[in-house]
Every structure is written in structure tokens, then in C-alpha cells.
C-alpha atoms as one frame of an Amber mdcrd trajectory, in Angstrom:
protein
   0.000   0.000   0.000   1.265   3.442  -0.846   0.341   6.472   1.219  -0.452
   9.392  -1.071   1.059  12.846  -0.948  -1.981  14.119   0.970  -1.402  11.786
   3.899   2.380  12.145   3.947   2.309  15.931   3.733  -0.387  16.225   6.401
   1.716  14.150   8.804   4.865  16.149   7.945   3.058  19.451   8.516   1.454
  18.325  11.771   4.811  17.085  13.059   6.356  20.446  12.186   3.482  22.207
  13.965   3.995  20.024  17.038   7.716  20.846  17.106   7.436  24.605  16.573
   4.023  25.403  18.037   4.339  24.636  21.719   4.473  28.282  22.758   2.924
  30.098  19.790   0.742  29.780  16.734   2.652  28.746  13.609   1.883  30.158
  10.163   1.401  27.861   7.213   4.038  29.885   5.347   6.611  28.849   7.977
   5.629  25.185   7.702   5.628  25.387   3.895   9.152  26.817   3.868  10.599
  24.342   6.375   8.952  21.261   4.880   9.141  22.355   1.221   5.411  21.929
   0.681   3.269  24.236  -1.454   1.455  26.837   0.656  -1.778  26.439  -1.304
  -1.634  22.658  -0.786  -1.094  23.162   2.963  -4.096  25.505   3.083  -6.282
  22.741   1.650  -4.921  20.159   4.087  -5.262  22.442   7.118  -8.878  23.237
   6.224  -9.578  19.507   6.560  -7.463  19.157   9.700  -9.354  22.068  11.284
 -12.747  20.593  10.365 -11.633  17.341  11.977 -10.722  19.160  15.183  -6.995
  18.379  15.036  -5.859  21.995  14.782  -7.251  25.362  15.776  -6.609  28.620
  13.980  -5.474  31.872  15.579  -6.344  35.078  13.749  -4.548  38.408  13.715
  -0.912  39.386  14.129   1.109  36.386  15.211  -1.720  34.162  14.001  -1.475
  30.741  12.495  -2.305  27.264  13.732  -1.929  25.314  16.952  -2.524  21.677
  17.770  -5.989  21.192  19.241  -4.677  18.427  21.539  -1.225  17.614  22.898
   1.127  15.862  20.484   1.002  12.751  22.671  -2.765  12.574  22.221  -2.734
  12.959  18.432  -2.451   9.623  16.618  -1.014   9.584  13.110  -4.047   7.609
  11.893  -6.343  10.499  12.836  -4.274  12.864  10.694  -4.342  10.560   7.693
  -8.109   9.992   8.051  -8.713  13.751   8.410  -7.354  14.417   4.921  -9.598
  11.686   3.502  -6.778   9.271   2.882  -8.071   5.691   2.628  -6.001   3.217
   4.620  -6.647   0.066   2.688  -4.488  -2.129   0.563  -7.133  -3.927  -1.504
  -8.232  -2.629  -4.846 -11.866  -3.225  -3.851 -13.878  -0.115  -3.123 -15.759
   0.440   0.113 -18.628   1.537  -2.112 -18.932  -1.682  -4.121 -21.620  -3.162
  -1.870 -19.416  -5.949  -0.536 -18.469  -7.195  -3.978 -14.912  -8.051  -4.813
 -12.477  -6.430  -7.178 -12.809  -8.940 -10.011 -14.944  -8.155 -13.063 -17.733
 -10.558 -11.988 -17.817  -9.140  -8.456 -15.668 -11.896  -6.953 -12.823 -11.291
  -4.558  -9.345 -11.926  -5.883  -7.347 -14.787  -4.367  -5.201 -12.429  -2.310
  -8.013 -10.164  -1.057  -7.806 -11.333   2.562  -4.025 -10.833   2.573  -4.315
  -7.201   1.450  -7.282  -6.533   3.709  -5.288  -7.817   6.703  -2.314  -5.685
   5.697  -4.544  -2.601   5.575  -5.837  -3.395   9.065  -2.247  -3.743  10.353
  -1.283  -0.407   8.841  -4.330   1.265  10.401  -3.523  -0.320  13.769   0.116
   0.762  13.601  -0.683   4.355  12.649  -3.287   4.483  15.430  -0.620   3.381
  17.934   1.890   6.109  16.985   1.381   9.731  18.048   2.961  12.982  16.910
   5.016  12.957  20.115   6.332   9.475  19.263   7.473  10.722  15.851   9.108
  13.849  17.310  10.907  11.890  20.013  11.962   8.971  17.782   9.879   6.510
  19.807   8.434   4.621  16.883   6.992   1.216  17.585   8.794  -1.669  15.864
   7.061  -2.994  12.760   5.980  -6.588  12.314   9.011  -7.394  10.186  11.379
  -6.170  12.888   9.612  -8.232  15.561   9.774 -11.356  13.441  13.482 -10.884
  12.760  14.345 -10.434  16.432
């Protein structure tokens, strides 16, 4: 499964906000410059993040954005979901009425494998917070556990 630019950039921007916004609101222009992300793209992402209650905006001089909750209470999965990023690895659509991805509505032979992978990714991203990313406390992945 590949995470799109929307999800990756939203997580990058929120991590930047967590690092630089503890004592003040941070402008999107600052985040855009530090993370090398288009300002207009960030504006679109932050509109979604604000609607989801992950950030709050501060108007006026010194305005910008702040985290709505502490970094340790903000899971990465919530950020990815807020920008409408699907976290699934199958090619089946959630809107196909339970049918599979094959032309006759059947599930492919590997459907359950990819569906399980998507669930693992969702679970992992739900277990990691912005604070974990900032402090380098990432949880080991399944491959690392198996190799140990």
C-alpha cells in the first residue's frame, strides 16, 4: 500500500506544527518553507485538519495554527483519516456493496491478505502519536519483531 502525498504531507506538517508550536501559533508559510510543501496545498490540508478538530486557527498578528490536543494525544491515523486518505491495501472499493475487485464481483485470491495488511497499517498508525514521531519513539514494525 502506498500512502499518497496528501497523507504524507499532512503528517509532515502536523509534526512540524507540534515541534514549533508549543508556545505560539505557527503560520502555514513557515511550515511550507521548512517542509518544502506548497502553501496552497497546505491551506487545503489544514482546512480539513481544522474541520476534523486536530488543529485550531489563531487570527490576527502572530496568528497561524496550533494543535488542538497535545502531540502525545494525536495519533497519526487520525491525521491521515482527516485528509480523507483511505487506509486500505485492496483494490476493492468500500462503495462496491461488498463485492470483490474482479470483473464478476468476486474477490481476488489475495483479497484477505491485502485486507489484513490494511488493518495492520491502520492499527500501527493508530498506535503512533505525533510525540512518538518527534521523540523517535516509533513502535517496531511486524518485520522487525519477526526478525528479532
